[in-house]
C-alpha positions in Angstrom: 21.3 85.6 -28.6 21.9 82.4 -30.3 20.7 79.4 -28.4 23.4 77.0 -27.0 24.2 74.3 -29.6 27.4 73.1 -31.2 27.2 75.6 -34.1 26.8 78.4 -31.6 30.0 77.3 -29.7 31.7 76.7 -33.0 31.0 80.2 -34.2 32.2 81.6 -30.8 35.6 79.7 -31.2 34.8 77.8 -28.0 38.1 76.2 -27.0 36.8 74.0 -24.1 36.3 70.3 -24.1 33.4 69.0 -26.5 32.6 65.5 -27.5 30.2 65.9 -30.5 30.0 62.3 -31.6 30.6 59.1 -29.7 28.6 55.6 -29.1 25.9 55.7 -26.4 27.1 53.8 -23.3 24.8 55.0 -20.9 20.9 55.1 -20.5 19.9 57.5 -17.8 16.3 57.4 -16.0 16.2 61.0 -14.8 17.0 64.3 -16.7 16.7 66.5 -13.7 19.2 68.8 -12.2 21.0 66.3 -9.8 22.0 63.8 -12.3 23.1 66.4 -14.9 25.4 68.1 -12.3 26.8 64.8 -10.8 26.8 61.6 -13.1 26.8 63.5 -16.4 29.6 65.7 -15.1 31.7 62.8 -14.2 30.9 61.0 -17.4 32.0 64.1 -19.3 35.2 64.4 -17.2 35.8 60.6 -18.0 35.3 61.4 -21.7 37.9 64.2 -21.5 40.6 62.7 -19.2 40.2 58.8 -19.5 39.0 58.3 -23.1 35.6 56.7 -22.2 34.2 58.1 -25.2 30.6 57.6 -24.4 27.4 59.6 -24.8 24.3 59.4 -22.4 20.7 59.1 -23.5 18.3 60.5 -21.0 14.7 59.3 -20.4 12.1 61.1 -18.4 10.7 59.1 -15.5 7.7 61.1 -15.6 5.3 62.8 -18.3 6.6 66.3 -17.6 10.1 67.1 -18.1 12.9 68.7 -19.8 13.2 66.5 -23.1 12.1 69.6 -25.5 14.7 71.9 -24.1 17.5 69.5 -23.8 16.9 68.5 -27.4 16.6 71.8 -28.7 20.3 72.4 -27.3 21.6 69.1 -28.7 22.2 67.9 -25.3 24.4 70.6 -24.3 24.3 72.7 -21.2 26.3 75.0 -19.0 27.1 73.6 -15.4 28.7 75.9 -12.6 30.3 74.4 -9.7 30.4 77.1 -7.2 31.5 77.5 -3.5 34.6 77.1 -1.5 37.8 74.9 -1.9 40.5 74.8 0.9 38.9 78.2 2.2 38.9 80.0 -1.2 35.8 81.1 -3.2 35.6 79.2 -6.6 33.2 79.2 -9.6 34.1 76.5 -12.3 32.2 76.7 -15.7 32.1 73.8 -17.9 29.9 73.0 -21.1 28.8 69.4 -20.5 28.7 67.5 -24.0 28.2 64.0 -23.1 24.5 64.1 -23.4 23.0 63.0 -26.8 19.3 63.4 -26.4 16.5 63.0 -24.1 13.5 60.9 -24.7 9.9 61.3 -23.2 8.6 57.7 -23.0 5.1 59.0 -22.5 5.2 60.5 -26.1 7.9 57.9 -27.6 7.7 54.6 -25.6 9.4 52.8 -28.6 12.2 55.2 -28.6 13.0 54.1 -25.1 12.8 50.4 -25.9 14.9 50.9 -29.0 17.9 51.6 -26.9 18.2 48.0 -25.8 19.3 47.0 -29.4 22.3 49.2 -29.0 25.5 46.7 -28.4 27.6 50.0 -26.9 25.0 50.4 -24.2 26.4 49.1 -20.7 25.3 51.2 -18.0 22.0 52.3 -16.9 21.8 55.0 -14.3 18.7 56.3 -12.2 17.6 59.0 -10.0 13.8 59.0 -10.1 13.5 60.5 -6.5 12.7 58.7 -3.2 9.3 57.9 -4.5 10.6 56.2 -7.8 11.7 52.8 -6.6 8.4 51.4 -5.7 6.4 48.1 -6.8 3.0 49.4 -8.0 0.9 46.1 -8.5 -1.4 47.9 -11.0 1.6 48.1 -13.5 0.9 46.0 -16.4 3.6 44.6 -18.8 1.6 45.8 -22.0 1.6 49.5 -20.6 3.0 52.0 -22.9 4.8 52.8 -20.8 4.4 51.2 -17.2 3.9 54.1 -14.8 6.6 52.9 -12.2 10.2 53.2 -13.0 11.0 49.5 -11.8 8.3 48.4 -14.3 9.8 50.4 -17.3 13.2 48.9 -16.3 12.0 45.5 -16.1 10.4 45.5 -19.8 13.6 47.2 -21.1 15.7 44.4 -19.6 13.3 42.1 -21.1 13.6 43.7 -24.5 17.5 43.4 -24.1 17.1 39.6 -23.0 15.1 38.7 -26.1 18.0 40.0 -28.3 20.3 37.5 -26.7 22.4 40.6 -25.6 24.9 41.2 -22.7 23.4 42.8 -19.5 24.2 46.2 -17.7 25.7 47.7 -14.7 22.9 49.3 -13.0 23.8 52.3 -10.7 20.9 53.4 -8.5 21.2 56.9 -7.2 17.9 57.4 -5.4 18.0 58.8 -1.8 17.0 55.5 -0.3 18.9 52.8 2.0 20.3 50.1 -0.3 18.8 51.6 -3.5 20.3 49.0 -5.8 18.9 46.1 -3.8 15.5 47.6 -3.6 15.3 48.3 -7.3 16.4 44.6 -7.8 13.7 43.3 -5.7 11.2 45.5 -7.3 12.1 44.2 -10.8 11.8 40.6 -9.2 8.4 41.3 -8.2 7.4 42.4 -11.5 9.0 39.2 -13.2 6.6 37.3 -10.7 3.7 39.4 -11.2 3.7 39.3 -15.0 4.6 35.7 -15.3 7.9 36.3 -17.2 10.0 33.4 -18.4 12.4 31.7 -15.9 15.3 32.2 -18.5 14.5 35.6 -18.2 14.8 35.6 -14.5 18.0 33.9 -14.5 19.7 36.4 -17.1 18.7 39.4 -14.9 20.3 37.5 -11.8 23.5 36.4 -13.7 24.1 39.2 -16.5 23.2 42.3 -14.5 24.6 43.9 -11.5 22.3 46.1 -9.5 24.7 48.6 -7.4 23.6 50.5 -4.5 25.3 53.9 -4.4 25.6 56.8 -2.1 25.8 60.2 -3.8 26.9 63.4 -2.2 26.5 66.8 -4.0 24.5 69.6 -2.9 22.8 70.6 -6.3 21.2 74.2 -6.5 19.8 73.8 -10.0 18.7 76.4 -12.6 19.8 79.9 -11.3 16.6 81.7 -11.9 17.5 85.0 -10.3 20.8 85.0 -12.4 20.1 83.3 -15.4 19.7 86.4 -17.6 22.9 88.0 -16.8 24.7 84.6 -17.0 23.5 84.2 -20.4 24.6 87.7 -21.4 28.1 86.8 -20.0 28.1 83.6 -21.8 27.0 85.2 -25.0 24.4 82.4 -25.7 21.1 81.5 -24.4 21.2 78.3 -22.1 17.7 77.5 -20.8 18.9 74.3 -18.9 21.9 76.1 -17.0 22.7 73.8 -13.9 24.6 74.8 -10.8 26.0 72.9 -7.7 28.5 73.0 -5.1 32.2 72.0 -5.8 32.2 68.9 -3.6 31.2 65.8 -4.9 31.6 62.0 -3.8 30.0 59.0 -5.1 30.3 55.5 -3.6 29.3 52.4 -5.7 28.8 49.1 -4.0 29.8 46.5 -6.5 32.6 44.4 -8.3 35.9 46.0 -8.6 35.8 45.4 -12.4 33.4 48.3 -12.8 36.6 50.4 -12.4 37.8 48.9 -15.7 34.7 49.9 -17.5 33.8 53.0 -15.7 37.4 54.7 -15.8 37.0 57.2 -13.0 40.4 56.7 -11.4 42.2 57.6 -14.6 40.2 60.9 -14.7 41.1 61.6 -11.0 37.3 61.7 -9.9 36.0 61.1 -6.3 34.4 57.9 -6.9 35.1 54.7 -5.3 33.9 51.1 -5.8 33.5 49.2 -2.3 32.1 46.0 -1.2 29.8 47.7 1.2 28.9 51.4 1.2 27.5 51.3 4.6 30.6 52.9 6.4 30.4 55.9 3.9 26.6 56.3 4.4 27.2 56.2 8.1 30.0 58.8 7.6 27.8 61.3 5.5 24.6 60.8 7.8 26.5 61.4 11.1 29.0 64.0 10.2 27.2 66.1 7.5 23.5 65.7 8.3 24.3 65.3 11.9 26.0 68.6 11.9 23.1 70.2 10.4 20.7 68.5 12.8 22.7 69.1 15.9 23.4 72.7 15.2 20.6 74.4 13.5 17.8 74.5 16.1 20.1 76.1 18.7 21.6 78.6 16.1 18.1 79.6 15.0 17.2 80.4 18.6 20.4 82.2 18.8 19.4 84.5 16.1 20.8 82.9 13.0 18.8 82.4 9.7 21.2 80.7 7.2 23.8 78.2 7.6 26.6 80.6 6.2 25.7 83.0 9.1 26.6 80.1 11.4 29.9 79.3 9.9 30.6 83.2 10.2 30.0 83.1 14.0 33.1 81.8 15.7 31.1 80.4 18.6 28.5 78.3 16.7 31.2 77.2 14.3 33.2 76.1 17.1 30.2 74.3 18.8 29.8 72.4 15.3 33.4 71.8 15.0 33.5 70.1 18.5 30.4 68.1 17.9 32.0 66.7 14.8 35.6 66.2 15.7 35.3 65.4 19.4 32.0 63.5 19.6 31.1 62.2 16.1 34.3 61.0 14.5 35.3 59.1 17.7 32.1 56.8 17.0 33.0 55.9 13.5 35.4 53.2 12.1 36.7 54.4 8.9 40.3 55.5 8.8 40.8 58.7 11.0 42.4 60.6 8.0 39.4 60.0 5.7 37.1 60.9 8.4 38.9 64.3 9.2 39.2 65.1 5.5 35.5 64.7 5.2 34.7 66.6 8.1 37.0 69.6 7.1 35.1 69.5 3.8 31.9 70.2 5.5 33.0 73.6 6.8 33.7 74.6 3.3 30.2 73.3 2.1 28.6 74.9 5.0 30.3 78.4 4.1 29.3 78.2 0.4 28.7 81.9 -0.6 26.2 80.8 -3.4 23.8 79.0 -1.2 21.4 80.7 1.2 20.5 77.5 3.1 17.6 78.5 5.5 17.9 77.0 9.2 14.0 76.8 9.3 14.1 74.7 5.8 16.6 72.2 7.7 14.5 72.3 10.7 11.6 70.3 8.9 10.9 67.0 10.7 13.6 67.3 13.3 12.4 64.6 15.4 13.0 61.9 12.9 16.1 63.7 11.8 17.6 63.7 15.3 16.8 60.1 15.7 18.4 59.0 12.6 21.3 61.4 12.3 22.3 62.4 15.9 21.0 59.6 18.3 23.3 56.8 17.0 26.5 59.2 17.8 25.2 59.8 21.2 24.8 56.2 22.1 28.0 54.9 20.4 29.9 57.8 22.2 28.5 56.7 25.6 29.3 52.9 24.6 32.9 53.7 23.9 33.7 56.6 26.3 31.5 55.7 29.3 30.4 59.3 29.4 27.9 61.5 27.7 29.1 63.9 24.7 28.4 67.4 26.0 27.5 69.0 22.7 25.4 66.4 21.4 23.5 66.3 24.7 23.1 69.9 24.6 21.8 69.7 20.9 18.9 67.5 22.2 18.1 70.2 24.7 18.2 72.8 21.7 15.8 70.7 19.9 13.3 70.6 22.8 13.7 74.2 23.3 13.0 75.0 19.6 9.8 73.0 19.8 8.9 74.0 23.3 8.6 78.0 22.5 5.2 77.0 20.6 1.9 78.2 22.4 -0.4 77.4 19.5 -0.9 75.5 16.4 -1.0 76.9 12.9 -1.8 75.3 9.6 -0.1 72.0 9.7 2.5 73.4 12.2 3.2 74.9 15.6 4.0 78.6 15.8 7.1 79.3 17.7 8.3 82.4 19.2 11.8 84.1 18.6 12.3 87.5 20.2 9.4 89.6 19.0 8.8 87.4 16.0 7.3 83.9 15.3 8.4 80.8 13.2 6.6 77.6 11.9 7.7 74.3 13.3 6.7 71.6 11.0 6.6 67.9 12.1 4.5 64.8 12.1 0.9 65.8 13.6 1.3 63.7 16.5 4.6 65.2 17.4 3.2 68.5 17.2 0.2 67.5 19.4 2.6 66.1 22.0 4.6 69.4 22.2 1.4 71.5 22.6 0.2 69.2 25.4 3.1 69.9 27.1 3.6 73.7 26.4 3.2 74.7 30.0 5.8 72.4 31.5 8.8 73.6 33.2 12.4 72.4 32.0 12.3 69.1 34.3 8.7 68.1 33.2 9.2 68.7 29.5 12.7 66.9 29.5 11.1 64.1 31.3 8.4 63.7 28.8 10.3 64.0 25.8 13.0 61.7 26.7 10.7 59.0 27.8 8.5 59.2 24.7 9.0 55.9 23.3 7.1 56.7 20.2 10.0 59.1 19.3 13.0 57.5 20.7 12.1 53.8 21.7 13.4 53.4 25.1 17.0 54.3 24.1 17.2 57.7 25.6 15.4 56.9 28.8 17.8 54.1 29.6 20.8 56.4 28.9 22.3 56.8 32.2 22.5 60.7 33.3 21.0 61.7 29.9 17.8 63.3 31.4 19.5 65.0 34.1 21.9 66.5 31.5 19.1 67.6 29.3 17.5 69.2 32.2 20.5 71.1 33.3 21.0 72.4 29.6 17.3 73.6 29.3 17.9 75.6 32.5 21.0 77.2 31.1 19.1 78.2 28.2 16.5 79.9 30.3 19.1 81.5 32.5 21.5 82.8 30.0 19.9 82.6 26.5 20.6 80.1 23.7 23.8 81.7 22.3 25.6 81.8 25.6 24.5 78.4 26.7 25.9 77.1 23.4 29.3 79.1 24.0 29.4 77.5 27.6 29.5 74.0 25.9 33.1 75.1 24.4 
């Protein structure tokens, strides 16, 4: 088969949208699956629907990467958005044509810096993983390139400033809190470390906008098991096929004029610009992530293995829905219709026939996840309602039960027991040691030990009236009737 390129598509008589030539308006730090299925998809749609007329140059944040394959295909790749919409299975195919090329700065550092000369360049986008936005004092201004992403960015901004040109709208997509603010802080640290000009420091502050953003889309990436058949069906060889769920949502914290330069509204895309992205981050963490964390440990002990199986089971699905709609949403302050619409999308997302999301994968580090994703809903519900939320309280008992089945330690894990089989419980070593120390406790003793573990929860749970007794009662019901029936009783 011919490799995907513009000539191949032309020979096929491809009648979809393509943009072969346009000014480069976006420099993107990161060439991986996520950005190509999220940001680049949105830019491609803006090109087609809103006349953005912009190309994207990608750059690799680390030395190994996809640059050769991307450039061999002239930046083209096929994206499949697959899943459920309004209860219906969908599989949308689109050839993405907004990418112009990909640079490897470890082989061609000057090629990266040359982008600073481009007067059409206005947006810088990044997703360099959670470890990408870090200040490394060992980075030097003259390194070619500096090892850290903020170091590279600082040098790039300095190149732009020396030319007396306009600054950028910088959209940080890393999965850390206040990602744009943290990136700006790191750039400031490098300016100080390297003794760069006060005039440059003022230009960075005045002429550039560092936007914190919230990104939301599950990207499943290259479909290794299906790729050969997909290419046969497409009629061309595409070595960088990308796949993702249909749902996507991007919250950008920044000035409203971004909408004038980034015409997502005209393209009808699920992107918003707000003064504060925190309520939307809270919505995602408490509803989407919180639904995962509050459901999966009990569901696993009830015999389920993947999220979709949970959605196909009426009782477990109803447990999740009751948790979200009756106990989480009442603790949030966004408009109720926005919250219920988002919550409704969670059901379709969890029921995606193209994603086998393993419950044990989600269970990793459940102690920290329960504290960050579920505990705030628990305490806020009690504050507003004056009583404990039944399903959330039960989910804490399920969390304990999941860890408490362990009787021995494996390699970097505890070995739990479900029926006749075993499973690995993975968490911080001190957490695993704690549960192993309490492996022989009865329901009352283990509940007391966990609830009062201040290293895990501070004193929040110990001070919550009636919580420990409710957890003991839930654990005793799990022991008496089994996890599945105990979950069902919550309904």
